[in-house]
N, C-alpha and C positions, 0 to 999 in steps of 0.2 A: 784714570781721570787724566783730564789735560787742561791747562790754565794758561793763561796768558797774563803777564806781570810787565806794567809800565813803569818806570823809574822817571820822573820829570826833574825840573831843575829847582824844585822849592828844596829848602833844607829838613833835614831828615832823609836823606839817600838811605843811610845804615837800617831804616826801617824795612824799604824796600830788599835790601842784601838778605836780611833776616829771613823775611818771607820769603825768596828764593831758597837759602841754603834750607828753611825748613820743608819746604816742600822737597826738596831733594832727598831728604832722610825719610818723608814721609813716601816716597816712590811714585811720585805723581809728575809726570811730563810738565815741563814748563819751558813758554816761547816765551822771551825776554826781548823787551824793548827798552834801551836805553836812550834818553832824548840827548840832543847836543848840551844843552844847559843840565840834563841829569849827569853827564859823565862830569863836566866841569865841579858840580856840586860835590860829587862823589868824591872827587880827589883833591878838594879842599877840606871836606869834614872828616876824611877817613885816610887809613894808610894805605887802602886798597887801591888797585889798579883797575881800569876797566876790563882787562884781559882778565884779570881775576874772578872778577866777579860773572864774566862770561862764561867761565869753565864751571859755574855750578850751574847753569841751564841747560837743557837739552836742545836748544832750537835758540838761536839770535838772529834778531832781524833788525838791519838797519832802521834807524827812527826815520827818514823820508822813503823806504822803499815801500810805496803803497800797493804794490803790485805782490806783496807777500801773501802766504797762505792766509795769516791772520784777519786780511782784508777782506775776506769775503765770507759771505755765512755759508755758504757752501763746504765751508772747511770746519768740523764740527771743532769746538770746543765746549767746556762745560762752562765757562764763566772767565772773567779778566779780574785784576787787580790794578789799581794805580796808586802806586805808593810810594814817595810822597806824591800827592797831585796837587800841582800847581792852579793858582788861581785861572792862570791864561788857559791850561789847559778844561779845567773846570768849565769856563764860559766855553770853549769849544765843544767839549761833548756836550754841553746843555742846547745850544743852536746848530747841533749837528754839522758843525764846520768840521769837517773831515780832513783839513790840511796837514798832512804828518800823519805815520802810521799810528799812533797813540791813540789819537780823538777818531781816527777811522776803525780802529781796532774795537773802541768803545761805542762807536755809532751802531756798527755789525752787534756787537753783544747786546745793544737795547734793542734792536729790531727783531733780532731772533727772539728774544724773550728769554735770554741767559741770563746769569747772575753776575751783575757788576758792582763792584766794592770800590768806593774811593777813599783815599786817607786824604784829605784836606789839610793843607799845611800853610794857616795864615794867622795872621794876632796882630790885632785885634781884625774883627769882621766886619767887612762893610754892608750894606744894605742889599747892593748887588751880589756880594757874594752868597749873603744868606738866602736870597732869592734862587739863585741857581742854585742852591743845595736843594731848596724846597722843590722846586721844580721837577730836579733830578730825582728824587726819593717818589714824587708821585708818579715817575716814569717806570719805576721799578728798583733804581739803584740806592743801593746800600752805602749809608754816608759813617763812615767809623772814625771820627777825630781821633787823633793820638793822643787820648789823656792818658795818664797813668792811674794807677790803682794804688794808693799806698796802704791798704789794708794786707797786700802782701810783703808788706815790710822792705822794697827792696834797697838794697846797700849799693847797687852799681847800675850805671849806666845799661848795663847789659840783662840786668832784669827787667828794666822797664821797657827797652825795645822788645824783648823776648815776649812779655805780657801782651803790648800791643798787637804784635805779629799774631800771636795765638788768637787774639779776638776775631783778629781778620779770616783767619782760616777758619775761625768757629761758622762764619756763613755759609762755607761748605761743607760743613760735617766732618773736617778736618781739626785732629786735635794734635797739638805738639806736646809731645811727653815731658814731664816734669814742673809743668806750668802750674804754680798753685792756684786755688779755684776756692771760691767762698764757699763756706759749707755751712753759715748760719754764724752765730755769735753768743757769748754768754754773756748776760749784764752783770758790768763792773759791779764792785760793793758801791754805793754811795754811801757820803758824809753828808751828814747836815751841817750847813754852815750855822757855826755858833759865833756870835757879834763880842767883840772885845769886851773885857772887863774895865769898868769905870777907871780912871786912876791917871795916872802922869803918861805921855806918850813914851814909846818904845825905845824911842832913838833919843831919852833925855829930854832938858827944857828948852823950850823953842825960841828962848832969849838967853843971850850971853850975859855973863857974869865975871867979872874981874876978882880972883882971887889973890889975897894980899899974903905975901910972905909971913912967916911967924918971927 
């Protein structure tokens, strides 16, 4: 399997890094594109350098290199992931504005009817953002918001990031090892509410009283 991964300048670059690391573990060939602001955000939010992230991928392409193999539909891939996906990139992909390699590769993925997974990172979402996501979903893209699942009882940021990365890779039939899955729940014992017994308030009288010394 061969996948393209784009990391843009939205916050959450660690999600993209975790995806690339997971793909390497699973033996998937990865073609990585890190945008200019994606690199800046990476170095702001993590202790990783761009060079260290590049080492996780099989091929690295410059964000302005629109003559790269992944810019052509004749170069076969099994799909593309943009994580995190900025709203600027989302708008560019929706309108087919292929300035830069990430939007162009996404455009190719759509026109070739391959799987495109977007991890949009913005809060709150405007009507424009929502309309762009709806339009892309109708085009066949998969929108995977980076929302944690708390039934897994995460204890670290890494737990949350790994879960999100796993859900992204699920869209390609890939499974990260060791990620907890929902397997149903057992109903918890319910306790019927009992109204308090009549009497004085538990915290004592509501009015103050002066106590005279003996």
